[in-house]
Backbone as JSON Lines, residues from 0, in Angstrom:
{"i":0,"aa":"M","n":[129.7,140.95,154.63],"ca":[129.35,142.32,154.97],"c":[130.46,143.26,154.5]}
{"i":1,"aa":"S","n":[130.07,144.32,153.8],"ca":[131.06,145.26,153.29],"c":[131.65,146.08,154.43]}
{"i":2,"aa":"D","n":[132.94,146.44,154.28],"ca":[133.57,147.32,155.26],"c":[133.39,148.79,154.89]}
{"i":3,"aa":"V","n":[132.68,149.05,153.8],"ca":[132.34,150.41,153.39],"c":[130.99,150.77,154.01]}
{"i":4,"aa":"T","n":[130.91,151.9,154.67],"ca":[129.7,152.32,155.36],"c":[128.89,153.29,154.5]}
{"i":5,"aa":"H","n":[127.68,153.6,154.95],"ca":[126.86,154.6,154.26],"c":[127.57,155.95,154.25]}
{"i":6,"aa":"D","n":[128.24,156.28,155.36],"ca":[128.98,157.54,155.4],"c":[130.09,157.57,154.36]}
{"i":7,"aa":"D","n":[130.77,156.41,154.19],"ca":[131.82,156.32,153.17],"c":[131.24,156.59,151.78]}
{"i":8,"aa":"L","n":[130.08,156.0,151.51],"ca":[129.45,156.19,150.2],"c":[129.05,157.64,149.98]}
{"i":9,"aa":"D","n":[128.56,158.26,151.05],"ca":[128.17,159.68,150.93],"c":[129.37,160.56,150.63]}
{"i":10,"aa":"R","n":[130.56,160.15,151.1],"ca":[131.76,160.92,150.78],"c":[132.23,160.65,149.35]}
{"i":11,"aa":"L","n":[132.0,159.45,148.87],"ca":[132.45,159.08,147.53],"c":[131.56,159.64,146.42]}
{"i":12,"aa":"Y","n":[130.25,159.69,146.69],"ca":[129.3,160.04,145.64],"c":[128.46,161.24,146.06]}
{"i":13,"aa":"A","n":[128.23,162.12,145.11],"ca":[127.32,163.25,145.34],"c":[125.89,162.73,145.36]}
{"i":14,"aa":"P","n":[124.99,163.41,146.07],"ca":[123.59,163.0,146.07],"c":[122.97,163.19,144.69]}
{"i":15,"aa":"P","n":[121.95,162.41,144.36],"ca":[121.3,162.59,143.06],"c":[120.66,163.97,142.95]}
{"i":16,"aa":"A","n":[120.64,164.48,141.75],"ca":[120.03,165.79,141.52],"c":[118.54,165.74,141.87]}
{"i":17,"aa":"E","n":[118.0,166.88,142.21],"ca":[116.58,166.94,142.57],"c":[115.69,166.43,141.45]}
{"i":18,"aa":"S","n":[116.07,166.73,140.2],"ca":[115.27,166.26,139.07],"c":[115.27,164.73,138.98]}
{"i":19,"aa":"I","n":[116.38,164.1,139.36],"ca":[116.46,162.64,139.37],"c":[115.55,162.07,140.45]}
{"i":20,"aa":"Q","n":[115.58,162.68,141.62],"ca":[114.75,162.2,142.71],"c":[113.26,162.36,142.4]}
{"i":21,"aa":"R","n":[112.9,163.47,141.74],"ca":[111.49,163.69,141.41],"c":[111.0,162.72,140.34]}
{"i":22,"aa":"A","n":[111.93,162.14,139.57],"ca":[111.55,161.23,138.48],"c":[111.21,159.83,138.97]}
{"i":23,"aa":"V","n":[111.44,159.54,140.25],"ca":[111.05,158.25,140.83],"c":[109.6,158.38,141.3]}
{"i":24,"aa":"L","n":[108.68,157.68,140.63],"ca":[107.26,157.84,140.88],"c":[106.66,156.58,141.5]}
{"i":25,"aa":"P","n":[105.54,156.72,142.22],"ca":[104.9,155.56,142.86],"c":[103.92,154.84,141.95]}
{"i":26,"aa":"Q","n":[103.72,155.33,140.74],"ca":[102.8,154.68,139.82],"c":[103.17,155.03,138.39]}
{"i":27,"aa":"L","n":[102.63,154.28,137.46],"ca":[102.88,154.52,136.05],"c":[102.12,155.76,135.58]}
{"i":28,"aa":"V","n":[102.76,156.51,134.71],"ca":[102.1,157.62,134.03],"c":[102.16,157.31,132.54]}
{"i":29,"aa":"P","n":[101.48,158.07,131.69],"ca":[101.39,157.68,130.28],"c":[102.7,157.42,129.57]}
{"i":30,"aa":"F","n":[103.77,158.18,129.87],"ca":[105.01,157.89,129.15],"c":[105.65,156.57,129.59]}
{"i":31,"aa":"H","n":[105.46,156.16,130.85],"ca":[105.9,154.82,131.25],"c":[105.13,153.76,130.46]}
{"i":32,"aa":"E","n":[103.81,153.96,130.37],"ca":[102.98,152.98,129.68],"c":[103.37,152.85,128.21]}
{"i":33,"aa":"S","n":[103.75,153.96,127.58],"ca":[104.18,153.9,126.18],"c":[105.39,153.01,126.02]}
{"i":34,"aa":"Y","n":[106.35,153.13,126.93],"ca":[107.56,152.31,126.86],"c":[107.24,150.85,127.15]}
{"i":35,"aa":"I","n":[106.4,150.59,128.12],"ca":[106.06,149.2,128.47],"c":[105.35,148.52,127.31]}
{"i":36,"aa":"R","n":[104.46,149.25,126.65],"ca":[103.74,148.65,125.52],"c":[104.67,148.38,124.33]}
{"i":37,"aa":"A","n":[105.79,149.09,124.26],"ca":[106.77,148.86,123.19],"c":[107.82,147.82,123.57]}
{"i":38,"aa":"A","n":[107.87,147.45,124.85],"ca":[108.96,146.6,125.35],"c":[108.87,145.18,124.81]}
{"i":39,"aa":"T","n":[110.04,144.63,124.5],"ca":[110.13,143.23,124.06],"c":[111.05,142.4,124.96]}
{"i":40,"aa":"F","n":[111.67,143.05,125.96],"ca":[112.62,142.31,126.81],"c":[112.79,143.01,128.14]}
{"i":41,"aa":"F","n":[112.85,142.21,129.22],"ca":[113.24,142.75,130.52],"c":[113.92,141.65,131.32]}
{"i":42,"aa":"C","n":[114.68,142.05,132.33],"ca":[115.26,141.12,133.29],"c":[114.48,141.25,134.59]}
{"i":43,"aa":"L","n":[114.2,140.11,135.21],"ca":[113.37,140.05,136.4],"c":[114.21,139.6,137.58]}
{"i":44,"aa":"A","n":[114.24,140.4,138.64],"ca":[114.98,140.06,139.84],"c":[114.01,139.7,140.96]}
{"i":45,"aa":"S","n":[114.32,138.61,141.67],"ca":[113.49,138.18,142.79],"c":[114.39,137.45,143.78]}
{"i":46,"aa":"G","n":[113.84,137.13,144.93],"ca":[114.67,136.44,145.92],"c":[113.85,135.88,147.06]}
{"i":47,"aa":"R","n":[114.51,135.07,147.84],"ca":[113.94,134.51,149.08],"c":[115.12,134.16,149.97]}
{"i":48,"aa":"Q","n":[114.85,133.58,151.11],"ca":[115.93,133.29,152.04],"c":[116.97,132.35,151.42]}
{"i":49,"aa":"Q","n":[116.53,131.47,150.57],"ca":[117.43,130.48,149.96],"c":[118.41,131.12,148.98]}
{"i":50,"aa":"G","n":[118.02,132.25,148.37],"ca":[118.93,132.89,147.43],"c":[118.23,133.87,146.52]}
{"i":51,"aa":"L","n":[118.96,134.38,145.54],"ca":[118.47,135.39,144.61],"c":[118.41,134.83,143.21]}
{"i":52,"aa":"D","n":[117.64,135.49,142.35],"ca":[117.51,135.05,140.98],"c":[117.32,136.27,140.07]}
{"i":53,"aa":"A","n":[117.93,136.22,138.91],"ca":[117.68,137.2,137.86],"c":[117.44,136.42,136.57]}
{"i":54,"aa":"S","n":[116.3,136.64,135.95],"ca":[115.96,135.85,134.77],"c":[115.49,136.75,133.64]}
{"i":55,"aa":"P","n":[115.85,136.4,132.38],"ca":[115.42,137.18,131.22],"c":[114.0,136.81,130.81]}
{"i":56,"aa":"R","n":[113.25,137.8,130.36],"ca":[111.89,137.58,129.85],"c":[111.73,138.35,128.55]}
{"i":57,"aa":"G","n":[111.13,137.7,127.55],"ca":[110.97,138.38,126.27],"c":[109.7,137.98,125.57]}
{"i":58,"aa":"G","n":[109.29,138.79,124.61],"ca":[108.1,138.51,123.83],"c":[107.86,139.64,122.84]}
{"i":59,"aa":"P","n":[106.79,139.52,122.07],"ca":[106.46,140.61,121.14],"c":[106.05,141.86,121.89]}
{"i":60,"aa":"A","n":[106.16,143.0,121.25],"ca":[105.75,144.25,121.89],"c":[104.34,144.1,122.44]}
{"i":61,"aa":"G","n":[104.16,144.48,123.7],"ca":[102.87,144.32,124.35],"c":[102.76,143.08,125.2]}
{"i":62,"aa":"F","n":[103.84,142.28,125.28],"ca":[103.75,141.05,126.07],"c":[103.65,141.34,127.57]}
{"i":63,"aa":"V","n":[104.06,142.52,127.99],"ca":[103.79,142.99,129.35],"c":[102.55,143.87,129.29]}
{"i":64,"aa":"K","n":[101.49,143.47,129.98],"ca":[100.22,144.18,129.92],"c":[100.11,145.18,131.06]}
{"i":65,"aa":"V","n":[99.75,146.39,130.74],"ca":[99.46,147.4,131.75],"c":[98.02,147.2,132.21]}
{"i":66,"aa":"L","n":[97.83,146.83,133.47],"ca":[96.5,146.61,134.01],"c":[95.92,147.85,134.66]}
{"i":67,"aa":"G","n":[96.77,148.82,134.96],"ca":[96.34,150.05,135.6],"c":[97.56,150.83,136.01]}
{"i":68,"aa":"P","n":[97.38,151.98,136.64],"ca":[98.53,152.83,137.0],"c":[99.51,152.15,137.95]}
{"i":69,"aa":"Q","n":[99.05,151.14,138.68],"ca":[99.96,150.5,139.63],"c":[100.09,149.0,139.43]}
{"i":70,"aa":"Q","n":[99.67,148.49,138.27],"ca":[99.8,147.06,138.04],"c":[100.15,146.74,136.59]}
{"i":71,"aa":"V","n":[101.08,145.79,136.43],"ca":[101.37,145.19,135.13],"c":[101.36,143.68,135.31]}
{"i":72,"aa":"A","n":[101.25,142.97,134.2],"ca":[101.24,141.5,134.25],"c":[101.95,140.94,133.04]}
{"i":73,"aa":"F","n":[102.51,139.76,133.2],"ca":[103.14,139.06,132.08],"c":[102.99,137.56,132.28]}
{"i":74,"aa":"A","n":[103.01,136.84,131.17],"ca":[102.87,135.38,131.21],"c":[104.17,134.72,131.6]}
{"i":75,"aa":"D","n":[104.07,133.56,132.22],"ca":[105.25,132.73,132.48],"c":[105.27,131.62,131.43]}
{"i":76,"aa":"W","n":[106.22,131.71,130.51],"ca":[106.32,130.73,129.42],"c":[107.37,129.68,129.74]}
{"i":77,"aa":"P","n":[107.35,128.54,129.04],"ca":[108.29,127.45,129.36],"c":[109.74,127.87,129.24]}
{"i":78,"aa":"G","n":[110.54,127.38,130.19],"ca":[111.98,127.6,130.16],"c":[112.67,126.3,130.52]}
{"i":79,"aa":"N","n":[113.55,126.37,131.52],"ca":[114.28,125.16,131.92],"c":[113.62,124.44,133.1]}
{"i":80,"aa":"N","n":[112.45,124.91,133.49],"ca":[111.68,124.32,134.58],"c":[112.34,124.45,135.95]}
{"i":81,"aa":"R","n":[113.33,125.31,136.08],"ca":[113.84,125.61,137.42],"c":[112.83,126.47,138.19]}
{"i":82,"aa":"I","n":[112.04,127.25,137.48],"ca":[111.01,128.15,138.01],"c":[111.45,128.84,139.3]}
{"i":83,"aa":"E","n":[112.67,129.34,139.29],"ca":[113.2,130.02,140.47],"c":[112.36,131.24,140.84]}
{"i":84,"aa":"T","n":[111.99,132.02,139.83],"ca":[111.18,133.21,140.12],"c":[109.88,132.83,140.78]}
{"i":85,"aa":"M","n":[109.2,131.81,140.25],"ca":[107.91,131.43,140.8],"c":[108.05,130.94,142.25]}
{"i":86,"aa":"R","n":[109.09,130.15,142.5],"ca":[109.3,129.67,143.87],"c":[109.65,130.83,144.81]}
{"i":87,"aa":"N","n":[110.41,131.8,144.3],"ca":[110.71,132.97,145.11],"c":[109.44,133.72,145.49]}
{"i":88,"aa":"L","n":[108.54,133.91,144.5],"ca":[107.35,134.69,144.76],"c":[106.38,134.01,145.73]}
{"i":89,"aa":"V","n":[106.46,132.7,145.82],"ca":[105.64,132.0,146.81],"c":[106.03,132.42,148.22]}
{"i":90,"aa":"E","n":[107.33,132.71,148.42],"ca":[107.84,133.03,149.75],"c":[108.08,134.52,149.98]}
{"i":91,"aa":"E","n":[108.42,135.24,148.93],"ca":[108.8,136.65,149.07],"c":[108.29,137.42,147.86]}
{"i":92,"aa":"S","n":[107.45,138.42,148.09],"ca":[106.79,139.1,146.98],"c":[107.63,140.21,146.35]}
{"i":93,"aa":"R","n":[108.69,140.67,147.02],"ca":[109.47,141.78,146.46],"c":[110.18,141.36,145.17]}
{"i":94,"aa":"M","n":[110.17,142.24,144.18],"ca":[110.79,141.93,142.91],"c":[111.07,143.23,142.16]}
{"i":95,"aa":"A","n":[111.84,143.11,141.08],"ca":[112.14,144.27,140.25],"c":[112.23,143.84,138.79]}
{"i":96,"aa":"M","n":[111.88,144.76,137.89],"ca":[111.93,144.53,136.45],"c":[112.8,145.61,135.82]}
{"i":97,"aa":"L","n":[113.75,145.2,135.0],"ca":[114.61,146.15,134.29],"c":[114.42,145.93,132.79]}
{"i":98,"aa":"F","n":[113.81,146.9,132.12],"ca":[113.5,146.81,130.7],"c":[114.64,147.37,129.86]}
{"i":99,"aa":"L","n":[115.01,146.62,128.8],"ca":[115.93,147.09,127.78],"c":[115.15,147.28,126.49]}
{"i":100,"aa":"F","n":[115.49,148.32,125.73],"ca":[114.77,148.65,124.51],"c":[115.76,148.66,123.35]}
{"i":101,"aa":"P","n":[115.73,147.63,122.5],"ca":[116.7,147.53,121.41],"c":[116.8,148.82,120.6]}
{"i":102,"aa":"G","n":[118.03,149.32,120.5],"ca":[118.27,150.53,119.73],"c":[118.15,151.82,120.51]}
{"i":103,"aa":"L","n":[117.59,151.76,121.73],"ca":[117.4,152.98,122.53],"c":[118.41,153.04,123.67]}
{"i":104,"aa":"E","n":[118.74,154.27,124.07],"ca":[119.74,154.48,125.11],"c":[119.06,154.86,126.43]}
{"i":105,"aa":"V","n":[118.15,154.01,126.87],"ca":[117.41,154.27,128.11],"c":[116.92,152.94,128.66]}
{"i":106,"aa":"F","n":[116.84,152.85,129.98],"ca":[116.28,151.69,130.66],"c":[115.07,152.15,131.47]}
{"i":107,"aa":"L","n":[114.15,151.24,131.71],"ca":[113.02,151.51,132.6],"c":[113.03,150.46,133.71]}
{"i":108,"aa":"R","n":[112.88,150.89,134.95],"ca":[112.88,149.95,136.07],"c":[111.6,150.08,136.88]}
{"i":109,"aa":"I","n":[111.06,148.93,137.25],"ca":[109.92,148.88,138.17],"c":[110.36,148.11,139.4]}
{"i":110,"aa":"N","n":[110.22,148.71,140.56],"ca":[110.39,148.01,141.83],"c":[109.0,147.8,142.4]}
{"i":111,"aa":"G","n":[108.73,146.59,142.86],"ca":[107.39,146.35,143.37],"c":[107.24,145.02,144.05]}
{"i":112,"aa":"H","n":[105.99,144.56,144.11],"ca":[105.64,143.28,144.72],"c":[104.84,142.47,143.7]}
{"i":113,"aa":"G","n":[105.17,141.19,143.6],"ca":[104.51,140.34,142.62],"c":[103.78,139.18,143.25]}
{"i":114,"aa":"H","n":[102.78,138.7,142.54],"ca":[102.12,137.47,142.94],"c":[101.78,136.65,141.71]}
{"i":115,"aa":"I","n":[101.65,135.35,141.88],"ca":[101.34,134.43,140.79],"c":[99.84,134.31,140.65]}
{"i":116,"aa":"S","n":[99.36,134.37,139.41],"ca":[97.93,134.25,139.15],"c":[97.67,133.17,138.11]}
{"i":117,"aa":"T","n":[96.6,132.41,138.33],"ca":[96.13,131.45,137.33],"c":[94.69,131.8,136.93]}
{"i":118,"aa":"E","n":[94.31,133.05,137.12],"ca":[92.95,133.49,136.79],"c":[92.73,133.39,135.28]}
{"i":119,"aa":"A","n":[91.68,132.7,134.88],"ca":[91.47,132.36,133.48],"c":[91.37,133.59,132.58]}
{"i":120,"aa":"G","n":[90.65,134.62,133.04],"ca":[90.5,135.81,132.22],"c":[91.82,136.51,131.95]}
{"i":121,"aa":"L","n":[92.68,136.56,132.96],"ca":[94.0,137.19,132.78],"c":[94.85,136.37,131.82]}
{"i":122,"aa":"L","n":[94.87,135.05,132.0],"ca":[95.67,134.19,131.12],"c":[95.21,134.33,129.68]}
{"i":123,"aa":"E","n":[93.92,134.51,129.48],"ca":[93.39,134.67,128.12],"c":[93.97,135.92,127.46]}
{"i":124,"aa":"T","n":[94.11,136.99,128.21],"ca":[94.64,138.23,127.64],"c":[96.14,138.14,127.34]}
{"i":125,"aa":"L","n":[96.82,137.15,127.94],"ca":[98.28,137.02,127.79],"c":[98.68,135.94,126.79]}
{"i":126,"aa":"Q","n":[97.7,135.32,126.13],"ca":[98.05,134.24,125.22],"c":[98.84,134.76,124.03]}
{"i":127,"aa":"E","n":[99.71,133.89,123.5],"ca":[100.5,134.21,122.32],"c":[100.5,132.99,121.4]}
{"i":128,"aa":"R","n":[100.33,133.24,120.13],"ca":[100.29,132.17,119.12],"c":[99.26,131.11,119.5]}
{"i":129,"aa":"Q","n":[98.12,131.55,119.96],"ca":[97.03,130.67,120.39],"c":[97.42,129.74,121.53]}
{"i":130,"aa":"K","n":[98.47,130.1,122.27],"ca":[98.91,129.32,123.42],"c":[98.55,130.06,124.7]}
{"i":131,"aa":"L","n":[98.0,129.33,125.67],"ca":[97.7,129.92,126.97],"c":[98.81,129.58,127.96]}
{"i":132,"aa":"P","n":[99.29,130.55,128.71],"ca":[100.3,130.23,129.74],"c":[99.66,129.48,130.9]}
{"i":133,"aa":"K","n":[100.49,128.72,131.62],"ca":[100.01,128.04,132.82],"c":[99.75,129.01,133.95]}
{"i":134,"aa":"A","n":[100.54,130.09,133.98],"ca":[100.43,131.05,135.07],"c":[100.93,132.4,134.58]}
{"i":135,"aa":"A","n":[100.61,133.42,135.34],"ca":[101.07,134.77,135.06],"c":[101.6,135.38,136.34]}
{"i":136,"aa":"V","n":[102.39,136.42,136.19],"ca":[102.87,137.2,137.33],"c":[102.25,138.59,137.25]}
{"i":137,"aa":"V","n":[101.6,138.99,138.33],"ca":[101.01,140.32,138.43],"c":[101.89,141.14,139.37]}
{"i":138,"aa":"V","n":[102.33,142.29,138.9],"ca":[103.26,143.14,139.66],"c":[102.55,144.43,140.08]}
{"i":139,"aa":"T","n":[102.58,144.69,141.38],"ca":[102.1,145.96,141.91],"c":[103.29,146.9,142.04]}
{"i":140,"aa":"V","n":[103.18,148.06,141.42],"ca":[104.29,149.01,141.33],"c":[104.45,149.76,142.65]}
{"i":141,"aa":"D","n":[105.67,149.75,143.18],"ca":[106.03,150.61,144.3],"c":[106.8,151.84,143.81]}
{"i":142,"aa":"Q","n":[107.71,151.6,142.87],"ca":[108.5,152.68,142.28],"c":[108.7,152.4,140.8]}
{"i":143,"aa":"V","n":[108.71,153.44,140.0],"ca":[109.04,153.31,138.59],"c":[109.95,154.47,138.22]}
{"i":144,"aa":"L","n":[110.99,154.17,137.45],"ca":[111.97,155.2,137.09],"c":[112.71,154.82,135.82]}
{"i":145,"aa":"F","n":[113.26,155.82,135.17],"ca":[114.11,155.6,134.0],"c":[115.57,155.69,134.43]}
{"i":146,"aa":"H","n":[116.41,154.87,133.75],"ca":[117.87,154.96,133.9],"c":[118.46,155.49,132.61]}
{"i":147,"aa":"C","n":[119.55,156.23,132.71],"ca":[120.24,156.68,131.51],"c":[120.92,155.49,130.82]}
{"i":148,"aa":"G","n":[121.29,155.69,129.55],"ca":[121.81,154.59,128.75],"c":[123.32,154.5,128.67]}
{"i":149,"aa":"K","n":[124.03,155.03,129.67],"ca":[125.5,154.96,129.6],"c":[126.0,153.53,129.53]}
{"i":150,"aa":"A","n":[125.35,152.61,130.26],"ca":[125.8,151.21,130.24],"c":[125.66,150.61,128.84]}
{"i":151,"aa":"V","n":[124.6,151.0,128.11],"ca":[124.42,150.54,126.74],"c":[125.6,150.94,125.87]}
{"i":152,"aa":"N","n":[126.03,152.19,126.03],"ca":[127.12,152.69,125.2],"c":[128.48,152.19,125.66]}
{"i":153,"aa":"R","n":[128.65,151.97,126.96],"ca":[129.9,151.35,127.41],"c":[130.04,149.95,126.83]}
{"i":154,"aa":"A","n":[128.93,149.24,126.77],"ca":[128.94,147.87,126.25],"c":[128.85,147.81,124.73]}
{"i":155,"aa":"R","n":[128.56,148.96,124.09],"ca":[128.3,149.02,122.64],"c":[127.23,147.98,122.29]}
{"i":156,"aa":"L","n":[126.2,147.92,123.13],"ca":[125.24,146.83,123.08],"c":[124.5,146.74,121.75]}
{"i":157,"aa":"W","n":[124.18,147.88,121.14],"ca":[123.4,147.84,119.91],"c":[124.28,147.95,118.66]}
{"i":158,"aa":"D","n":[125.6,147.95,118.81],"ca":[126.49,148.06,117.65],"c":[126.66,146.7,116.98]}
{"i":159,"aa":"I","n":[126.37,146.63,115.71],"ca":[126.49,145.38,114.96],"c":[127.92,144.84,115.05]}
{"i":160,"aa":"D","n":[128.91,145.72,114.91],"ca":[130.3,145.25,114.88],"c":[130.83,144.88,116.26]}
{"i":161,"aa":"A","n":[130.01,145.04,117.31],"ca":[130.42,144.64,118.66],"c":[129.88,143.26,119.04]}
{"i":162,"aa":"R","n":[129.17,142.62,118.12],"ca":[128.61,141.3,118.42],"c":[129.73,140.28,118.63]}
{"i":163,"aa":"I","n":[129.5,139.37,119.55],"ca":[130.5,138.34,119.89],"c":[130.52,137.26,118.82]}
{"i":164,"aa":"D","n":[131.69,136.89,118.39],"ca":[131.86,135.78,117.45],"c":[131.61,134.48,118.21]}
{"i":165,"aa":"R","n":[130.6,133.72,117.78],"ca":[130.23,132.47,118.44],"c":[131.43,131.54,118.64]}
{"i":166,"aa":"A","n":[132.38,131.54,117.68],"ca":[133.52,130.62,117.74],"c":[134.51,130.98,118.84]}
{"i":167,"aa":"T","n":[134.41,132.16,119.43],"ca":[135.39,132.58,120.43],"c":[135.05,132.12,121.85]}
{"i":168,"aa":"V","n":[133.87,131.56,122.05],"ca":[133.46,131.06,123.37],"c":[132.9,129.65,123.23]}
{"i":169,"aa":"P","n":[132.92,128.85,124.3],"ca":[132.38,127.49,124.2],"c":[130.89,127.51,123.87]}
{"i":170,"aa":"S","n":[130.45,126.55,123.07],"ca":[129.03,126.44,122.72],"c":[128.27,125.75,123.85]}
{"i":171,"aa":"V","n":[126.95,125.82,123.8],"ca":[126.12,125.13,124.79],"c":[126.42,123.63,124.77]}
{"i":172,"aa":"G","n":[126.54,123.06,123.59],"ca":[126.83,121.63,123.48],"c":[128.19,121.26,124.06]}
{"i":173,"aa":"Q","n":[129.19,122.08,123.79],"ca":[130.53,121.82,124.33],"c":[130.53,121.86,125.85]}
{"i":174,"aa":"M","n":[129.81,122.82,126.42],"ca":[129.75,122.93,127.89],"c":[129.02,121.74,128.49]}
{"i":175,"aa":"K","n":[127.89,121.36,127.9],"ca":[127.14,120.22,128.43],"c":[127.93,118.92,128.29]}
{"i":176,"aa":"A","n":[128.6,118.75,127.15],"ca":[129.39,117.55,126.95],"c":[130.53,117.48,127.95]}
{"i":177,"aa":"A","n":[131.18,118.61,128.22],"ca":[132.28,118.63,129.19],"c":[131.8,118.29,130.59]}
{"i":178,"aa":"M","n":[130.64,118.82,130.98],"ca":[130.12,118.54,132.32],"c":[129.64,117.11,132.47]}
{"i":179,"aa":"A","n":[129.2,116.5,131.34],"ca":[128.69,115.13,131.4],"c":[129.71,114.1,130.96]}
{"i":180,"aa":"G","n":[130.9,114.56,130.57],"ca":[131.93,113.63,130.12],"c":[131.66,113.08,128.73]}
{"i":181,"aa":"G","n":[130.97,113.86,127.88],"ca":[130.63,113.39,126.54],"c":[131.72,113.64,125.52]}
{"i":182,"aa":"A","n":[131.47,113.17,124.3],"ca":[132.41,113.3,123.2],"c":[132.06,114.51,122.35]}
{"i":183,"aa":"P","n":[133.0,114.95,121.46],"ca":[132.71,116.07,120.57],"c":[131.45,115.87,119.73]}
{"i":184,"aa":"A","n":[131.19,114.63,119.31],"ca":[129.97,114.37,118.54],"c":[128.72,114.66,119.36]}
{"i":185,"aa":"D","n":[128.8,114.37,120.66],"ca":[127.67,114.67,121.54],"c":[127.43,116.18,121.58]}
{"i":186,"aa":"A","n":[128.49,116.95,121.63],"ca":[128.37,118.4,121.67],"c":[127.69,118.92,120.42]}
{"i":187,"aa":"Q","n":[128.04,118.37,119.27],"ca":[127.44,118.82,118.02],"c":[125.94,118.52,118.0]}
{"i":188,"aa":"A","n":[125.55,117.35,118.5],"ca":[124.14,116.99,118.53],"c":[123.36,117.91,119.47]}
{"i":189,"aa":"V","n":[123.95,118.21,120.64],"ca":[123.3,119.11,121.59],"c":[123.17,120.5,120.99]}
{"i":190,"aa":"D","n":[124.2,120.97,120.32],"ca":[124.15,122.3,119.7],"c":[123.03,122.37,118.66]}
{"i":191,"aa":"A","n":[122.91,121.33,117.84],"ca":[121.87,121.32,116.81],"c":[120.48,121.34,117.44]}
{"i":192,"aa":"H","n":[120.3,120.55,118.49],"ca":[119.01,120.52,119.18],"c":[118.72,121.86,119.84]}
{"i":193,"aa":"Y","n":[119.73,122.43,120.48],"ca":[119.56,123.71,121.17],"c":[119.18,124.81,120.19]}
{"i":194,"aa":"Q","n":[119.89,124.91,119.07],"ca":[119.61,125.95,118.09],"c":[118.18,125.84,117.57]}
{"i":195,"aa":"H","n":[117.69,124.62,117.42],"ca":[116.32,124.44,116.95],"c":[115.32,124.84,118.03]}
{"i":196,"aa":"S","n":[115.51,124.33,119.24],"ca":[114.5,124.54,120.3],"c":[114.45,125.98,120.78]}
{"i":197,"aa":"V","n":[115.63,126.62,120.87],"ca":[115.66,127.99,121.4],"c":[115.01,128.98,120.44]}
{"i":198,"aa":"R","n":[114.88,128.59,119.18],"ca":[114.28,129.48,118.19],"c":[112.84,129.11,117.83]}
{"i":199,"aa":"T","n":[112.46,127.87,118.08],"ca":[111.12,127.42,117.63],"c":[110.2,126.97,118.76]}
{"i":200,"aa":"D","n":[110.73,126.41,119.84],"ca":[109.88,125.9,120.92],"c":[109.66,127.0,121.97]}
{"i":201,"aa":"L","n":[109.05,128.09,121.55],"ca":[108.97,129.28,122.4],"c":[107.82,129.24,123.37]}
{"i":202,"aa":"Y","n":[106.74,128.53,123.02],"ca":[105.56,128.54,123.86],"c":[105.06,127.11,124.13]}
């Protein structure tokens, strides 16, 4: 529990401008829909009593479908099979989506409630590369808002010359080999497999 109170925060920070408060809406409007239809990546936050989860989601533009002013949906594609988000949604429907737009200095956030669907018609609309997902997540919008892009510029996120040199941090293979007590040759094999699967085994 923090020793900083709400009163302390009110002294530290000015209240948001009226224009900022008015920009938080209870449903999607056409300019939100335009951004969602262009989106190729978002981070998904969910939780339950056992803990919290934040997971990345990506796909071609349009992979998040606008079902109406208060609903969007997206497919759940194969990952590491931890399915933390799905297990969270079984117990707790609250969730949030934070969209990043490559090259743009703006974020879009949806706060809402989600549920898992295996309805055949919905899954059909979410297929990619002739692949049908096992399940989808349908999100009912409680709040939708834009964030400014200061964090993008602090991180120099879209700057080519700010990209991290792969050699300066441990590789996936090196980390797995270290945790399993493997040899350097094992790390190289894991890296080769990872590079192939992460780029080709998408669906």
